C-alpha positions as CSV (number, residue, x, y, z in Angstrom):
1,Q,98.3,107.7,143.7
2,Q,96.9,108.7,140.3
3,P,97.9,107.0,137.1
4,P,100.1,109.2,134.8
5,P,98.1,111.3,132.3
6,Q,97.7,109.8,128.8
7,L,99.7,111.6,126.1
8,L,97.1,110.7,123.5
9,P,93.4,110.1,124.2
10,P,92.1,106.7,123.2
11,L,90.4,106.5,119.9
12,Q,87.0,105.9,121.6
13,Q,87.1,109.3,123.3
14,H,85.6,112.3,121.4
15,V,87.9,115.0,120.1
16,S,86.5,118.5,120.1
17,G,83.0,117.2,120.4
18,R,83.3,115.1,117.2
19,D,83.6,111.4,116.7
20,P,87.4,110.7,116.7
21,I,87.3,108.9,113.4
22,T,85.8,112.1,111.9
23,H,88.8,114.0,113.3
24,Y,91.3,111.7,111.6
25,V,89.3,111.7,108.3
26,L,89.3,115.5,108.3
27,D,93.1,115.5,108.9
28,F,93.4,113.0,106.0
29,R,91.2,115.0,103.7
30,N,93.2,118.2,104.4
31,M,96.2,116.5,102.9
32,H,94.3,116.3,99.5
33,P,94.6,112.6,98.7
34,S,93.8,111.4,95.2
35,V,90.6,109.6,94.6
36,F,90.7,106.1,93.3
37,T,88.2,105.6,90.4
38,V,89.4,103.8,87.4
39,V,92.7,102.0,87.1
40,E,94.6,102.5,83.8
41,G,97.2,100.1,85.0
42,P,98.7,98.6,88.2
43,E,101.1,101.5,88.5
44,D,98.1,103.7,89.2
45,V,97.3,101.5,92.2
46,V,100.9,101.6,93.4
47,E,101.0,105.4,93.1
48,W,97.6,105.8,95.0
49,L,98.7,103.4,97.8
50,Q,102.1,105.2,98.1
51,Q,100.4,108.5,98.4
52,L,98.0,107.2,101.1
53,E,101.0,105.7,103.0
54,S,102.8,109.0,103.0
55,I,99.7,110.7,104.4
56,F,99.2,108.0,107.1
57,D,102.9,108.4,108.1
58,L,102.1,112.1,108.9
59,I,98.8,111.6,110.8
60,F,99.8,108.5,112.8
61,T,96.5,106.6,112.9
62,T,95.1,103.1,113.3
63,D,94.4,100.5,110.7
64,E,90.7,101.1,111.2
65,V,91.0,104.7,110.3
66,K,93.4,104.0,107.4
67,I,90.8,101.6,105.9
68,R,88.0,104.0,106.3
69,C,90.0,106.9,104.8
70,A,91.0,104.8,101.8
71,T,87.5,103.5,101.4
72,F,86.3,107.2,101.4
73,Q,88.7,107.9,98.5
74,K,87.3,105.1,96.3
75,T,84.7,106.2,93.7
76,G,83.1,104.6,90.7
77,D,84.1,101.1,89.8
78,A,86.6,100.9,92.6
79,R,84.0,101.9,95.2
80,T,81.5,99.4,93.7
81,W,84.1,96.6,93.8
82,W,85.1,97.3,97.4
83,S,81.5,97.7,98.6
84,D,80.6,94.3,97.1
85,Y,83.7,92.7,98.6
86,W,83.2,94.3,102.0
87,R,79.4,93.5,102.2
88,F,79.9,89.8,102.0
89,R,82.6,89.5,104.7
90,P,81.6,88.3,108.1
91,C,81.7,91.0,110.8
92,A,84.5,89.3,112.6
93,E,86.6,89.4,109.5
94,R,85.8,93.0,108.8
95,D,86.6,94.0,112.4
96,A,90.0,92.2,112.3
97,L,91.1,93.5,108.9
98,T,94.5,95.3,109.0
99,W,95.7,98.0,106.7
100,D,98.3,95.6,105.2
101,Q,95.6,93.0,104.5
102,M,93.5,95.6,102.7
103,V,96.5,96.7,100.6
104,A,97.1,93.0,99.7
105,I,93.4,92.6,98.8
106,V,93.5,95.7,96.5
107,K,96.8,94.5,94.9
108,D,95.3,91.1,94.3
109,R,92.3,92.7,92.6
110,Y,94.3,95.2,90.4
111,F,97.5,93.2,89.9
112,P,96.4,90.1,88.0
113,E,98.6,87.1,88.4
114,A,99.6,87.2,84.7
115,Y,100.7,90.8,85.1
116,R,102.7,90.0,88.2
117,A,104.4,87.1,86.4
118,E,105.2,89.4,83.4
119,M,106.7,92.1,85.8
120,L,108.7,89.4,87.5
121,R,110.1,88.2,84.2
122,E,110.8,91.8,83.0
123,F,112.4,92.5,86.4
124,W,114.9,89.7,85.9
125,E,115.6,90.8,82.3
126,L,116.1,94.6,82.9
127,K,118.4,96.2,80.3
128,Q,120.9,99.0,81.0
129,D,119.3,101.9,79.2
130,V,116.5,102.5,81.6
131,Y,117.8,100.1,84.3
132,E,117.4,102.2,87.4
133,H,114.0,103.6,86.5
134,D,112.6,100.2,85.6
135,F,114.3,98.5,88.5
136,T,112.5,100.8,90.9
137,R,109.1,100.6,89.1
138,M,109.1,96.8,88.8
139,S,110.6,96.0,92.3
140,V,107.2,97.0,93.7
141,F,105.8,93.9,92.0
142,S,108.6,91.5,93.2
143,P,109.0,92.4,96.9
144,M,109.9,88.8,97.9
145,L,113.1,89.1,95.8
146,I,114.3,92.3,97.4
147,N,112.8,92.3,100.9
148,T,116.1,93.6,102.4
149,D,118.4,96.4,101.3
150,E,121.1,93.8,100.9
151,R,119.1,91.7,98.5
152,K,117.9,94.7,96.6
153,A,121.5,95.9,96.2
154,V,122.7,92.5,95.1
155,H,120.0,92.2,92.5
156,F,120.6,95.7,91.3
157,R,124.4,95.1,91.0
158,D,123.9,91.8,89.3
159,G,121.8,93.4,86.6
160,L,124.4,96.1,85.7
161,R,126.7,95.9,82.7
162,R,130.0,94.2,83.6
163,D,132.0,97.4,83.3
164,L,129.7,99.3,85.7
165,C,129.6,96.3,88.1
166,Y,133.4,96.4,88.2
167,T,133.4,100.1,88.9
168,L,131.0,99.6,91.8
169,T,132.6,96.6,93.3
170,G,136.2,96.6,92.2
171,H,135.7,93.1,90.6
172,G,133.6,91.6,87.8
């Protein structure tokens, strides 16, 4: 009895006579991702990473391919920094690197601790006039405070003006 056919070929197999990673990179490039050159501020990094995540959600790929695609999109200072960082890692560490770990490394580089602390402070002190916009923008820098929908809703509600809080919950 023969094993059932595979729905998707393993990454090691060639696709259309090409290296399979090339196939994924071409799919990725056809989505027109932004390049990552110089960072004006941490929000630029967040936007770039969110765009990559959206593309990766569509092309369903491995961490290895995600890392290679993201690396391909780095230019200038960002590419120099990543090349230097990558070059001095042991092979075993490079081979084991996950996409989430790479994202954490990039955030550590471009979100200095002082900036994260300031965003956390501002996050707790949001004012009503631009509350929803700022809540969303700054929540990216404070994921441990709102790591569930319930915690996010509670923090959002707790920051509202008392009259709005009453309207939403029926009590103050």
